[in-house]
N, C-alpha and C positions, 0 to 999 in steps of 0.2 A: 804560592801559596794556598795552601787549603781555606773554607769558609772560616772569619771571624764570627765569632756568635757573641751578643752582645744582650744580658736580661737588665732590662730598666724596671725599677721598685719606687712610685710616688710615695709623699710625705701623708697622715692622716690620720695617726692616733690610733685608737681604738678598731679604725675600720682597715688599718692592716688586716683583721681578722678576713676579710674579704679576700683581697689578695692572696693569702694565704690556702684558703678555701679552695679559688680558682685554680691555685698554682696544681691543688690536690687530686681536682677533675680532669686535669690537664692531664697528669701522670698517668690517671685512672683511665686514660683514653687510648685505646687499642694501637698501637703502634708508635706510642709516645712516651711508651714506660722509663725511656731511658735520657729522658727530654733534657731532666737536670744534668746528666751526666756530659751532655754537648754545649755545655756554655763554657766560655772561656771569660768569659766578666761580664760581673754583676754589681750594678750599679745602683745607689738606696740614698733618700734622705728621709730623714725622722726615721718612722714606723718602718717604711722602706729598707733605710736602713740596717735595722736591727735585723729586718729580715734577709737582706745581703749578708750580713755578719755571719750572721748562722747558716745558710747552707754554704757559703767557702770554708763554713767549720764542718762542714757533714752532718748538721742538726737534719734531724728527719722531720718532715710537715707534719707532721703527728704534733710531735713536741713542739715545735712551733704555735702549732693551734692552739694546743692545750695550754701554752702560754700568757695568752691571749686568753679565752676562754675561762682558765682559771685564776693566772694572775694579774689580768686589766682589772680588776677590782682593789688588788692591793696595790698596782701601779698611783690608780686614781683614786686613791684613799682620802678624803678631803674633811676634817676633824670637824667640829661647830668652837672650837677651842683657837683653834691654827685661821678661817675666816673671822672671828671678831679680833686677835692679832692682825693681820694684814689687812681689815677694812676691805673684803671680799678682795679682789684684784687690785684695786686701790696702791697701797703698801707692798704688797709682796706676793710672790707665785702661790696659786693654786695649792700647788701641790710639794711634799719636802719629793728628794730622789731618792730616800733609803728603799724604796720598793721597788722602782724601775732596777737599782743596782744589783739588789737582789738576785731577780727575775732575768738577768745579764749575765748575772754571774753563775749561777743555771746555765744557762746555755751556752756562754764561750768561757767560762774560766779563767785561766792565768795565760789564755794565746796570745800571739802577739801577731798583726798582719803579716808579717814574714811568715808565721807558720800554717796560716791558712793552706788550702789547696785550692783554691781560685784567686782569681787578681779580682781586688773588690774595689769602688770609688765608692767613698763615701762623704758626701754632702756638708757640710759643715759654714761657719762664719766666726773669725775671727774680731773679736771687740776690739783689741789693741796688739799689734804686734811688736807691740815696745822695741823698736827702732832706734837706738840712739841715736839718732840722727833726727832732731826735731819734725825738718823738712820732708823727712822719710816716715814719721812715725803716724799710723792710719789702721781703720778697722780695714777689712778685705775677707774676700770669701775663700773658704780653704777647704781644698777638696783632697782629704786621704784617702792614700791608696798604697799600694803593697807594691808595685812594678818594681824589679831589681835597676837600679841605674841612680844618678844623682835625686837630691832632692826626696828621697823617698821616705815612707813613712812605717819602715819593715818592722821597727821596733815598737810602737806605741801598741798597747794593749788596745785589745778588740772592745774589753767594757769599757774604758773608756771614749774612745772614740764612739761605741754605741751610743754614751751621755750624750758628747758631744752633741751630737747630729741630731739626737730627742729634748735636747731641753729648747720647746718652743716657749718662746718670750710670753708669760704672763701664767703659764702653766707648769713651768720648770724654773727653778734658779737656772745660772749659767752653771756652766763647770770648768774651771781652768781655764775663764774668759773667754770660751766657746759657746755659742748658740745652737740653735736649730739652722741648720743650711736650710728648707721651705723659705727662708726670708728672699732666697733669689732664686732659688730651683727645687720648687715642690717638686717637679717632673724633671730629675737630673739624666734625661735622655740624651738631649742635647751635647752636655759637660760628659757625660762617656764616650762620646761619638767623636768630640775631640779629644778625649786622653787615647783614643784608637791609634788618632795621627800623629801624635807625639813622638818627632824622631829620636828623641834621647832613650824610649827604652824599645829597644831592637826584641823580634822581629816588628818591625810594623805593616800592619795589611793597608793595602792599599783602599782606597775609599769603598771601590766595588766590590769588596772582597769580605765589607762588615753586611751583618744581616743583626736587627736588634729589633727584641719586643719589650715592647713597653705597657705595662701592666696598672693602672690608675686605681684609684681604692673611692670610687666613685662620686659623679656630679648629682649636685644638687642646682635647681634650676632656680637661679634668683638672679633680681633684675631691681633697678628703683624707677618708680616712677617720676615722670617730670621733665621737661624740656630745659627749664631754668633753674639750679638750684644751687641759691645762696647761704652755701653751709659753712660753717666755722667748722674746728676744733670738734666740739661735743658731738656735732652730725655727723662727722665722716669718720670715727676713731673708730667705728664699731664693724661698719660695713667697708674701710678701709684693706682689713688686715684679708677680707674674704678677697675684693677683689685683684690685691695683690697676689696670692695664693693663688687662683686661678687664671687671670693674666700669664703669670709666670711658666704657669703649666703649659695654659694654648697656647703660647705662640713656641714652648720647646716641641711643643705637639710640630706645629705649621711647619719649623725650620729643620726638623726631619724628613717630611712628608716631603717637601719639593728638596731638600739632598739625597735622599737616598730611594725613594720612590716602592715601587713593588719589595725593596728588601729592607723596607720598615713594615711594623705593625705596629698598631696600637688598641687595646680596649680599655676601655674607660665608661663601665657603663653608669647608665642616667638613673638618679633614685624618681620613685616615682611623683610626681607634680605636688608639694607642699611639705615634701619629705627632708628635711634637714637634719643631719647626724654630726653634732659637737664632735670634736676630737678626744673627747674624754666623756663619752656619753655610752657607761656599761650597763645602761641599761637597757640597749637596744644590742646588744650581743647576740641573743637568739634570732632579730629579724636577720641582723647583720649576715648569719648562716644564712637562712631560709633564701636572703636575697642570693647572695654568692649561689646557690645553689640551685636558683632559677636562670641564671645570666646565659642568654645563649652564646655558647662555644665554637660554633661551628664554624665561622669565618677564621678563627683564631687557630681551629684544630688544625682544618685546610692548609690554611698558610704555613703552618709549620709541617706538618707532611710535606709541600709539594715543593715548599717554597729553605726553608731553613734547615732540613733534614738533608737533601740529596746531596751527594759528595761532588 
């Protein structure tokens, strides 16, 4: 079997703009103009899921980029009346879904996962599997995909799946009982690798035929001082979210490196010391573009030309 090529895209809210600009720079590189056409599977979580669905639908990168630049302020539009009603994030989510739904409708329309031109794997989390057996009723990770075969999600609307994977707790309400897959797979690379090895969905490439490029949305250098932290809920709640997302992202990177070796490449740019960009920081859109344009892509483009592309 020929090489099986996987693109994996991290979550990160508005920082998906960074991923989009980097993808634009990759396809603008001589010899990589047709990079997107070579992808067999595109996996994504949250904002990465939105980009994955859009790419699989054939949406051009400039249009995806414009969705962040022009649509971002509409998605993360928080009125003072809503803040009062929700008491900040204490009683309700920061943002309504209307803006996000509108942007997704413009990108994906009424397309189902089965109508997409590429295979996709989108990370979400199901808050209630509604199993009639009380002994089996629970919450669980849910990976939406469009591989022909048993238990697929080919009839699901791409817009709905985009809402599911983007519903970050405290930022957006849950949708149909689903929330952002970033609670367990901010970096969905290892999930994508596992999907390629599922024998229920033939043809299944052997592990040594899989090549995987993983793109992050920027790393903020964070730490907690002190050797003995006697903290309770109040102090742990705020850092715990970042701890979990960075932790799951890092372990996925480690697992893929150990399993795949040179057939795996990850780009996770590090922001300058002291720079932290929240998922909804639309005021930093110009900075994200400038930063993405400054990221050194030499190692990634070299790997793509010499490892990913050759047949």
